[in-house]
N, C-alpha and C positions, 0 to 999 in steps of 0.2 A: 198460466200456461208454463209447460216445462219442456225443456228441450234436452234430446242425447246427445253428449258432446263427441260422440264415435259415429253414430249413423246420421245424425240432425234429424232423427224423427220427432214430432212436435206431440205432445199432450195435452190436454185440455184439461184432464183430470188431476187436482190438487194433489189428491192422497197418493198418489203413484210416487215413488222414491227411486226405482230403477227403470231402466228400459226392458219392455216385454221381449224383444229381440235379440238382444245382445248383453244384458243385464248390469250395464254401465250407470251409475248413479248420474240422474237426472239432474239438470241445473235450471233454474229459474231465468226466462227468457226476459223479463223486464221486472222492474221492482214498481210495485204498485204505489208506492208514496212519492216516487219519483215525479216532476215536472219540468217542462221544459221552459227553460229560460231563453228570452229573448236578449241579445247582446246587441248594443248599437253598432250600426257598421261604418267604419270609417268611410268620408268621402274621396273618391277617388278622383285624380287630376292629371292630367297629361300633360309634363312640364314644358314638353318640346312645343306644343300647339296651343299652348295656351287655353285650352279645353277643360271644362268640368263636368262629370257625371253626376247628377242628383241620385244618391242612392236609394231612395224612396219610389220616384219616378222613373229612372232609368234615362232620362232625358241628357241631351247631350247640350250643354251650355257653352258658349264661347265668353271668353273674359278678355274686357278689352285691358291691355296694359300701358 
């Protein structure tokens, strides 16, 4: 898919190079070869309350100090 940066019209036709509305050169909306990379999430803790949030489940767990 391609998008016009001036008017934000999106075109599905890959052979189009210019916007049919205003003549601006179209840009790719995504890179076909790109993949999503999942990064590990840091564990979140509440230093004041001694609580811990598990980043996988979202459960709040208390830590005994």
